[in-house]
N, C-alpha and C positions, 0 to 999 in steps of 0.2 A: 396503554397508549395506542393512538392510533400513529398509524406513521404515513407520510406524504405519498400523493402515487407516484410509483416509478415507470417510467417508462425505460426499456434497455436500450443500448446505444446499438444502432445496426450501419451495414456497410463500413466495417472498421478500418478496410485499407481508403476509401476516401475520406472520411472523415481523417484520417493522420495524413494523408496527403494534404488535406485541407490546412491544417494547423501547422505542419511543419512549412508549408510556402507562406504560409501567414507570418512568420518570423525571418524567413531565409532573406536573405538580400537578393534584389531582385533581377540583380545581373548575373546569378550565377545558374549553371546547368540544376534539373530537376533532378535530386537522387534520393529523392522522399520513397517511392517503390524498393530500392534496394536497403534502405535504413529500416522499411518496417518490416523486410524479411527477413536481417538480420533478427530484429525484435521477436516475429514469429519464431521461427529456428530455435532462437535461445528459449523460449516460453513452452515451445514444445519437447524439450529435453524429458527424456524417459525418468529421470529420476524425482523430476518435480511432481509432487501433487496436489499439494496447496499452492505453493508459489508459483502458477502456471497463468497461462492466460485466461483462465477464467477468474482467477485472482484479479487480472488485471481488468477485466471486464464489468467485475462486480464493483472495483473501484472507478472505474468510468461511469456506470449506473448510478452512483451515488454522488461522484461529481457533479454529474447533470441536474440532480435536485441542491445542489448549492453553489454552483458556480456565478450565480448572480450576485452572490455575498460577497466576491472576489474582485481585488485590485485589480490584477493579470490572470486572468483562470486559464491563458497560455500556456503560463508557466508550469501552473499545477498540472495540466493536463500532460505537459510533456514529460515530469517528474513523474505522474503516473505511469508513464507507459516506461520508462528507464528503471524506476526503484529497484526491481529485482530482476533486472536482465543478466547480471551474473549473481549466480546462485549455485555455490557450492554447499552443500551439509554442512553444516556446523563450523563453517567460517564467518570469524567477526568482520573479516574486512569486506563481506560482499554489498554494502551501500557502498565505502569508498571507490572499490571497483566499481561500482554500477555509476557512481557520480564521475568516474574517472573515464570510462566509456562517454557518457554522453560528450561532454567535454572535449574528447578528442574529436569525437565524430562532427562536431557543430564547429569546431575552430574555425575562423574566417567566413562561417557562412551566415552565424545569428550574430545580433548585439551583442556584446560584453557583459554589460548591464543584466541583460534577460538572461543569458546563459549560467550566472552566477546566481541568479533568483533560482533558477532550475537546480542547481548543484547545490544551492543550501536547503532546498525541497527534498530533494533526494537524500542526502546526510541529514536529517531532522527523522528520517525512518530507522533508524538504527534505534530508536527510542530509547536514550539512554537517562533519560529525566531531566535534562537539563531543561533550564528555563527557555521558553520561546515565547520572543515578543512581537514577531513580523506575524498580521491575523492571516496571508495566506499561510503562511508554514504551520500556522494552527491549524488550519482546516486539511493543508496534505496531509498531516498525522493523522488527524481524527478520522479521515476516509480509509487510510491503512489500515485502522483498529475497528472498523465500522462493524467487524464479523461480531465481535464482542459484545453488540448489543442489538444483533437483530434476536428474533423471536427464537427459544432455546432450541429447539429443533434443526434451526439452520444452524446456531453456534454450534451444535454440538456435531453436525456433520461434518464442518469447517474444521471443528477440533480434530476429529478423525481423520481428517487429511494431514495435518499437521505431524499428528503421531507416524502416520504412515511412513513419514519423509524420514523420521528419525530411526531407522532400522537400527544404526549402531548403538542406540541406546537400551538398556534394558529398563522395565517398566519402572523400577523404583527409580532409576536416575534420570528416565526423562520426567516422571512425575515431579520431581525432586527440582529439574531446572526449571520446570512451566512454572510451577508454583511460586518459585522465586522471582520468576521475570513478571508475573502475573500479580504478586504483593507488591512491585515495586511503582507498577501502574496504582494501583488501589492507594499505596502511600501517598501520593500526590493528592493535592487539595480536593481537586476534580479528577475522574478516569479520563475524561476527555478535554479538550482545551478551549473549545468555541461555543459560545452560545447554543447554536442551533443545534449541534451533539448534545450538550448538557440538556434541552429540551426533550429532542426526539431519543435519545441512545444510553444516557447515564444511568437511569435505573435499571433498565434492561440487563445493562452491561454488568452489574454489581449483582444482580439475581442469578444471571447465570455462571459468573464465577462461584458464586455460594454452592448452587448446585453442584457444581464440576471439582470444587475442592470436597465435598460429600463422597463423590464419585471416586475420587483419588484416594479415600482412605480406607475405599473399602474392596475397589476395584482396582481398572485398569480403563484407559480409553484406548479401545481399538477400533 
């Protein structure tokens, strides 16, 4: 499967500022730089190996491929920026806390319907396998899981980064936890939610997970 050309995002602060101000009410002071710095500080926390700024930039790169398919791309792009801003290893409330932070920071700044859309996109990255009906949310979830459908070498690098974050788990416990999560995704009719990701990422994701499961049987992902 050949992949569409990808142009990595550049000049992140200007990109974020433009996005923020596009939604912020016009009569308010520009606080986009302070919010951006708060995000950068969070994503540069030392315990993050995978869920860091690199992951956000990777998601933005994929976002740029599919944004024209979205009804409200601004909402998805902001959800990408915020979806892992709170990340405590092993905490099941990370997405909820990240969504709450977004709502707190944007209270009174953005239209409430827009805020609610971003909130729902962030919450969907819990990947709890509940049915998703909103087309933009489907793309948001697929972007977050896009690493699974990358070429094997890239996927394996990301898998090792995830493992490096989970230092509190033994190899056996980690492999069991990851296999359970990944099987829950494979148990769905499709691994990905949107037609675009079905076309370009679905087959590779299945191939990658089959290889990873074989590695987990005989060795560890380190």
